[in-house]
N, C-alpha and C positions, 0 to 999 in steps of 0.2 A: 487374436483377433484385434481389427481394427474396431470395431465398434465396442466401446465401455459400457458394460454393463453396470448397474448400480450395484453395490454389495448393499442395497436395505431396502426396504418393504415401504411403503405410503401408507400411513394409517390415517392422516387426518389430510385433508385439502382443503384452499379454500381459494372462493370462484373469482375470476377474474371477470375485469370490466370491459368490455368493447367497446369501444367509442370509434364515431366515423373521422375521415378525415377533415371533416367540413369541424368537426369541433374538436379536431387538436388544433388547426390553422386556427381556431379563435384562441385555445388556451395558453398556446408558446405566444401569440402574439400579446394577450395581455400579461403575459409573463416576461414581458420586457426580452421577448428569445432567450434566458436562460432557462435552461433544462431543469437547475436546481429548484425553480418555483412553480413547476408542476405539481398540483396535487397527487400523490400515489396513487390514489384510486382510477387515475387517468391515466396509467402507463400498463401496457399489455404485459409485457417483459422488460424488468426493469435490470437492465447491467451498470446502472450507475458507478455501484461500487462493491466490493463483497466484503465490506466492512461495516460489520452490527445487523449484515442481513443472513443469517446463517440460519438453517433449519435445525433446531435443537433436538437430541437424540431424545426416548423414551429416558430414558437412563438419566439426563440432566433434566426432563422434565419431573422424575421422581425426585429429584435432590433440592429443587425448589419448596417442596413440601417439608423437608429440614432445616427450613432456613432458621439460624438462630438470630433473633433480632437485638442480643442483649447489645447495649452500647458501645461497652468495653469489652474486650477480652471473646468475643465468639464464637463457639465451637468450629464456626464453618471458617474460620481465619486461620486458624490452626492446620486447618486439612488443605485450605489454597495455601500455604505457607510451606508444608510437607513438601506438597507437589512441586512446586515450583523450583522448593529448594532440589529434588532429588531429579529435575531436569536439566537446571539454570545453574545451580552450583554455586551461585550467590549467595554472601553471607545474610545481608540484610535485605530485606522483601516489605518494598512499600506499596501499596495499592493503591491505585487510581480510577475515578469511573473512566477513563479511557485515555488511548497514548498520546492526545496532545499535554494533557495536564503533567505526564511523565515528563515529556518532553521540555514543558516552562518549569517545571520542579528543579527540575536537572540545569537548564540554562541559568535560570537566578540566580541558581546559588552558586554556579563558578565562570559565567561571561560578565566581560566588561567592555565598554564601548572601543574598538581598534579591536578586538581579537578577532581570529579568525578560526572556524571549523572544517576540516574536510571532510567528506565521505566521497561514496563512490558515486552517487547522484542524490541530492538529497529530495526528499519528496515535500508537496508543499507545503504542510501545517510545520514540519521539521524546520522549513529556511523558513517560514515567517517567524518562526519562535525562536530562530539566528537572529535575524534583521531587527527585530523587535527589540532585543536589548543594543542593539547598535553595533553587533558584530556583523561579519562577513561567512557567509555559506559558502564554501568551493567546491564543485566536482570534480574528482578527480579520478574516473574511470576509465577504463582502458579504454585504446581509441576504436576497437573492434568493437566496443560497447556502444558506439554512435555510428554504425553503420547497420540500417537493419536486416539490409542483407546478407552479413556476415555469419556465417553457421559457427562460429566460435562456440561452444558448449557452454565456456560461464562469461558472458558477454557483463556479466554484475560486478568483476574481480575490479579490485583498484590497483592503479596505476601506480608501481612504488618509486617511477623516477618523477612524477607529477607529486605526489605526497611530499617526498624527501624535497623538492624543492621549495614546495610552498612553507614547511617548518623551518628550512633554512635562509627564504625571504623576509618570512615576519619574524623569526625568531621562538625557538619553542617555550617561552613565557606566556607569547601570544596565542597558542594554541594550546588549550585547556582542556581538551578531549579529541580525539581522532573516531568518529563514527563510522558505519559501516553498514548497510539497508542489505537485507537479506528477507525475499530476496527482493533485486533493483527493482522496485515499482516505477518509477520514472524512467528507466531504459529498457522498458517493456516485459518486467516481471523476471528480472533473466537473473540466474542464480550465481553466487559466488563459492570458486572453491575451499575446499579445504588447504589445498597448497596456500593457493593466495591468502587465505585467512592468516596461517601459520607466520606468513612473510610479514602483512601489516604489526601484526602481535608484537614479531622480532623488531620492528622500526621503529613501534609506537615504546618498546621499553630501551632501546640503543638511545632513546630523546627524553626518556623518564616522562610520558605522556600518557595519561590515562585513554583506554582503549574501548570504546561499546559500541556495542551492535544496536539497531533500529530492526529489534526480533520478531516484528509482528509477522512474518509468514517466514519464521526458520523453520517447521515443519516439511514445507514444499524445500526448502533448500536442503536439508537435509536426504530427502528422496531423489533429487536431483546428482548431489553428493554417490549417493548409493548407486545411483542407475549408469552415472557418466565416470567417475574417478576409478583410478585403479588402485585396489585394495579395500574399497569399502563395501564390495558385493555382497560379504558373507556377513557385514554388520548390521545390529537392529536399527532404525530411526534413535529409539532411543541414546545408542550408543554413540552413534553420531553424533547427535547433537550435543551429549556430555562432555566428547574430546571439544567440539565446536565452541561450545562458550568457557572452557577450561581456556582457550589462548584469551579470554578477554577480562577488562575490570566489571564490567556491569552491563545494562542493556536496560533501553525502554522497551517497552510492549504493547503492543493494543491488542489487547485479548479477543476483540470484537473481528478479527481474521482465523489466525490459528488457534485462537483460545476455544473458538467456535458457539461462542455466546454473542447476544445481544447488545451488550453494554459492559464495559468493564477493562481494565487493564493494571498494570504494575511499572514500577521501577525498581531494578535489583541493582544490588554495586555491592562492591567489597569494602568500600572504604569508609571506616566506623564517624568521623569526621565529618563526611561530606552528609553520610545518612541521616547524622542528627540533627544539621543544619537543615534539611530537605525536610525530617518529620517533625520540625518545629514548624516548619511552613503551611505541611499538609494541613494539620491541626489546624491551623487559621483562617484557612479558605477550603477545606474538603470536608474535616471530621477526622477522629480521631484514627490512631495508627493502625487499628487493628478493624477497620471498616473503610476510609479512605475516600469517602461519597457515594461507597456499595452498600446493598442491601445484603445482608447475613445469607440469602439466598441464592444473589448475586455471585457471591464469591464461590458457594458450593459449584454453581454451574461451572465457572470457569475451571476449577478444581478436576471437573468432569472431564470436561473436554479439553481440556492440556491432557490428557490422559487417551481421550479416543481419538485425536489427532496424532498420535503416535501408529496407528494401527494403518497396518503397510497396504491392505484391501481396501481400505478407505483413500488413502493418498495414490494411488494405482489409478482406483476411476475419476478422481479428483485429477490429476494430470493428464488422465486420456479424453476424460471429458474437453476439457480446454484443447486439446492438440486438435479431436474429433471439430469443433467446431475452426480452428486453426486449417485444417487440410483439406475441408469443404470449399474455405474462401479461397486459399493460394493452387487449388486446381483450376479455379475459373481465372485465374489472373488476379485477385489481388492482391493489391502491394501489402504484405504484412511484415511486422517485427519477426525473423528468423533466429533459431529456432524458439517454438511456442514457449510460450514463457509459462508460470506456473498454474495463477490465479487467473488470468487476463487473456485475451489476443488484442492484439496492437493493429490497429491499422496505420499505413504511412500514409498521412495524408498529405505530405508534400509531394508524393507520388500519386495520390488518387486524385486529386485535386491540381494538378500543377498550374492551372492557368487561373487561381486565386494564390495573389501574394500574400506572404504570413501578416501582415500589416490589417490586414481582413480577415484573418481566422479561417484557413481553410478547414482546420480539424473541427468547429464549432460548425462552419456551416454543414457538415455531413452529420454533425451530432444534431441538428435541427430539422434537415432531412429524414434524417431514420425516425426521428418523433411522428414527425407531419405525415409521413405515409404509412409509416405502419405500426407507430403506437411502440417502439423501442425508446426505450434511454439509456444512452450511453455517456461518457466522459470524453472533453479533449484535455490531451495533457500535451500542450503547445506552446504556439505564442500569448494567447489568453491567461493561460494557468503560469508560464513559465517566465515571457518575456519583461525585461527590464528595459529603461529610457535610459539613454547617455545625457549625464548628467550636463555634459558640455551644451551638448546637439539638441538633448531632446527628442530627437529619433529613436524609434524603438531598436532594441538590438535583441533578434528574435533567438529563443534557444535552436541549439543544434539539428533535435528530432520533432517533428511536430505530428504528433499520433492523434489516435482518437481509440481509448480504452473500452473493450469489450471486457467488464468487470464479471466473472461468475460467481454468485452465490452460492456458497455451500450447502450439498443436500436440497436444494430446492428446486434446479428447472428440470426437466427432462432431457434427453437427446431429441426428442423430437421438437423441441423448444428451441435446440440449435440449430436443427434443419431450418424453421422459421427465421431463423435469425439470417441463416448465409444466404438463405433465398432474398430475403431483405434487402442486405447489400448488395449483392449479385447483381440483382435492380438497380437499383442508386448506379453502380458503374456504368451501365451501359447506357445510361443518359448523365450520365457526370458533367456535360459541358454545362449543361442547363441550371448548373448551381452557382449562386452567386454569396459573393464574401460578405461581412458585417462590418459595422463601425460603433464603439463605444458611445452611450448617452451618460450612462454614469458609472464611475467606479469608486469604490473605497480603496485607502491606503495599502492595505493587507488582505491577500485572498481575496484579490477583488472578482474571482470566477464565483465565487461561491454567490453574491449579488449585484453584480453588474447587471446594466439593463443595457439592452443592444438594439440597433435596427440593421435592417439589409442594405447595406450598398445598391445608391440606386446607379 
């Protein structure tokens, strides 16, 4: 069936505040036209991110009541460690309060100025954590992954030729780790095939370079492998995940995605020496190694969520709800990234608003209009988030993709909400020529899209 039915019942509801268009215009102006600065209670449908926005299950809520808040050796940590090791298979499990802390701990331990970290496409926090340590974050996704209309089923794949050229150009001594993001968030939520994972692993072993996953949407990636890759149709999601992680040396994980929780993450790795240094830093900045900045009840929720996310009925609904939104938009000629990814629908803002140049942030213009007119919050993944300035000329170098991401929280919105979102975007598309671009009034050095202030171009 085309219409994806929810494999759960709704037992608790949260009322949504309905604001007027005039009120939203005032709010977005006061926020410096930065959607991150809008109070959440003034959002009708919040598609800013799928990170930390999941609805937890009754089983997870029950687990909260079993929280052991002992400073050291909490029983919830051992349940958490057992679950992570069963799925991911790595030797050392280090809890953190979210994924970017896992990234920071890893890169603080292994990076030095002048190093490079190749990835299919780095997401914003990964890229920022690399660059904070004066290293380069290089993207090596296949060319098909940069073409929104290309139907390749695994557009998140790493280009092996690009990857090897990076290693040869900089020397393996300056490539302390190879990363692979599953699914590839900045490229449209596109999956990576098991075959590509094997090939990246083999290349990493050839040059004796550790290979790590950014694994925050690992279960969704496994579902795509089961659906599309030959030889995996009869394997369980757990079996696919265990094989996938067997090819790597470690991973960073934001459990706020496929852990189905509101806070938490971890770093998992096999290298004992790295783990010892990272644990010492963890104790300094986050907390003891058996809680890592989390309450025991949070560790219990993660352990239960990581098991729930492997349920194929859940994943089937999850993927198909996203496709449902994408298909409604595609049928009306809205330019989107195809195939539709796992956690979000990505609008091709370059095609949606061709009259707005990259330096005036077309994706952001659409994000602002979507909130002003319909109370929907999305996020730009384009020139505002990803562009760099040429060190010689000072001119902006736009990214290859100008996208607006409609990230769908897990187990939160119904398909009627998806219909509302689709209708809103279709309405904007019909008079898109009226939209104007933006310019920056203030920006920080890193991750400018979180706190920048903008104004409409006159």
